[in-house]
C-alpha positions, -999 to +999 in steps of 0.1 A: -538+503-853-530+473-832-503+448-837-504+413-838-486+392-817-474+377-854-463+410-867-439+413-835-423+385-845-417+391-880-406+422-871-377+408-847-366+383-872-368+407-899-347+434-880-306+429-888-285+427-856-263+455-854-224+454-846-232+450-809-255+426-804-230+403-831-204+404-807-228+393-778-230+359-777-269+346-779-284+316-759-294+289-770-325+290-750-355+305-770-365+341-761-400+347-750-416+374-771-423+403-755-455+414-753-453+449-754-492+455-749-488+440-715-490+466-691-462+476-668-459+460-636-441+473-607-416+452-595-424+437-559-402+439-531-388+407-508-401+405-473-380+409-448-369+383-424-362+390-392-332+370-375-344+344-344-324+343-317-314+306-308-318+301-269-289+275-254-298+255-227-268+251-204-271+217-187-277+219-151-248+213-120-265+184-102-231+173-078-197+176-067-173+145-060-135+137-058-120+110-076-107+084-045-079+071-071-066+099-091-078+132-065-099+152-092-126+170-090-153+164-107-188+177-116-217+163-123-247+176-146-285+170-150-274+160-188-251+130-178-225+148-183-191+155-160-165+178-163-132+178-145-127+211-127-097+211-110-074+179-116-060+161-088-051+191-071-066+185-037-049+154-034-015+157-048-013+189-027-020+170+000+005+143-007+031+170-011+027+187+020+028+152+042+057+140+020+075+172+027+065+172+064+075+137+071+107+143+047+116+168+069+109+148+106+128+119+093+158+141+087+148+157+116+148+125+137+180+113+119+201+142+126+188+138+165+200+101+166+235+108+149+239+135+172+226+109+202+253+080+188+280+104+190+273+117+223+268+081+238+302+072+217+318+098+238+308+088+272+315+049+266+280+043+257+281+033+220+269+001+224+234+019+243+224+038+213+203+012+194+185+000+228+178+042+234+169+050+203+140+020+203+132+030+235+129+067+219+109+053+191+083+031+209+075+047+246+052+076+246+067+094+279+108+098+295+097+072+321+083+047+299+116+057+278+143+052+304+126+022+323+129+000+287+162+015+279+168+004+314+157-033+313+173-038+279+203-066+275+227-039+263+221-019+294+225-046+317+258-059+304+271-024+306+265-017+341+267-055+352+279-045+386+250-033+396+234-067+395+264-077+418+255-046+438+218-052+443+228-092+454+250-078+480+224-056+494+246-023+480+227+008+463+224+006+427+241+033+410+229+056+386+246+061+352+262+095+362+280+079+392+289+043+375+314+066+346+326+091+377+336+057+392+354+043+362+371+078+348+386+079+384+402+042+387+416+046+353+431+081+363+447+063+394+456+034+374+474+054+347+493+079+378+508+047+389+518+034+353+495+001+354+492-019+318+462+000+296+450-038+297+438-033+331+412+000+320+408-009+281+373-011+269+354-037+260+329-035+225+302-027+249+329+003+258+331-016+298+362-015+310+360-049+326+387-048+352+366-021+372+335-045+373+347-060+404+361-029+421+325-012+415+307-045+426+325-043+456+321-008+462+357+000+467+361+040+461+386+060+445+405+063+481+404+030+487+422+018+454+447+044+459+454+034+493+459-002+478+480+006+449+508+029+479+505-002+497+510-028+463+543-002+456+557-002+489+555-037+496+566-053+460+585-028+440+607-011+468+604-037+499+612-065+475+645-054+456+654-092+448+625-093+430+628-061+413+660-069+404+651-105+388+623-089+367+643-065+353+674-094+347+647-118+331+627-092+316+643-059+307+608-043+292+587-054+320+573-020+340+568-015+378+527-010+371+531-046+354+543-060+388+515-034+404+489-046+381+496-083+393+501-074+428+467-058+432+448-086+416+469-118+410+441-137+399+431-118+369+461-106+363+473-110+322+490-145+324+520-131+308+525-109+340+516-137+357+543-160+344+568-132+345+562-119+382+564-156+393+596-163+375+611-132+390+600-143+425+622-175+421+647-159+408+643-132+438+642-160+466+678-170+448+692-143+457+679-138+490+698-171+497+731-156+480+723-181+452+721-176+420+698-182+390+689-176+356+654-168+330+651-204+318+659-222+353+631-199+370+610-210+341+615-246+344+610-240+382+574-222+378+560-250+355+569-276+382+544-255+404+574-239+424+560-206+434+575-179+458+565-195+490+578-225+479+612-210+465+619-190+495+618-223+514+639-245+488+665-216+482+673-212+523+676-251+528+700-253+498+723-224+502+725-237+541+741-269+530+749-264+494+786-254+502+794-282+521+782-307+503+798-290+471+831-296+497+825-333+503+818-344+471+852-331+460+867-345+490+857-381+482+857-381+446+821-384+438+798-364+411+798-332+416+774-318+441+761-286+433+730-261+433+717-280+402+720-306+418+703-296+452+674-281+435+664-311+413+659-329+450+645-299+468+615-292+437+613-325+429+623-318+393+639-344+368+663-369+384+651-365+419+656-397+430+695-393+419+704-363+433+687-380+468+713-407+465+740-385+460+738-364+488+730-394+512+763-411+499+782-380+500+768-371+541+773-411+547+809-405+538+813-383+561+797-393+589+817-430+582+850-409+584+842-388+618+814-408+634+793-381+637+762-364+622+777-347+588+776-308+581+752-315+548+724-325+571+727-294+596+707-269+601+678-264+572+691-294+552+676-309+578+642-310+569+628-338+557+609-314+523+620-341+497+619-375+520+647-372+537+668-341+524 
């Protein structure tokens, strides 16, 4: 018997719910009545969808360049993008290498220049160091460097005697020969005890006292002969001068005397003064007279030198004793060495001294009717206008 759809609905409504059904929540959505008369339908399987592989299109490299500012290596692609492949490595490496090389060269050069300076200083050529370094830095060839150095003001100042030699037609000395002559001169002067001032070096390393010796081509042997002759002539042959020097200036040495004798024009002024004063004192001693440092220096100030002192004291010595005796006999003012010196050497009071001498000689002439002893011999010389 065929059941109508309405019957199915009534059956569902009339059928009581079981316990299990009561515990199961019901849907608020109306349930569609199942038509039990429909034929069974087999479930349909869902279609299988095959995965589709995604195709990735890689950009194509068009070119590569190095950024001039940063040194980066940049790749350029056809899609307009750029990629930094190696950031600054090439430029940085090159820069580091260049800086390292430059630093090494600078250190090497500085070290070499320091050695050069030390070497030149040891040889008395420290003032030429800058000129030598400039020549090395600016000239490419050895010949160019040597020419630049020899043309520098510092070089011409240090080897100034060469300029004078050239003017005199003498051969210009090379540096080694020039320095060797200076060393030989210095050794000789040390042996004879000359003051260090005669071979001291100035700021340029030059020994100024040797300039004229080199300029005049004075050999080491010739200088030795000069020193020996000076020693024999002054120190050994003039004991009075040496005695006066020791008396006036206890600290003076034979070397000081030699230095003055060798080159009186360029001798140290202090030594000139001392030697002249000693020569005046020595001249007085040779005539049997005496003097002191103050009187010798006073005479020196009036222009009295060795020759004048020798002649003057010879005249004074010949008549001083007789003049003193006459002054005593005729009860006149004392006629002594100081009085005679004033007249002979034309010192202060020379006119009064002359009148005094003339007075005592006049008295003697009047008494004996002849020539006065004080005017005989050397005193007859009219050195001071009638002495």
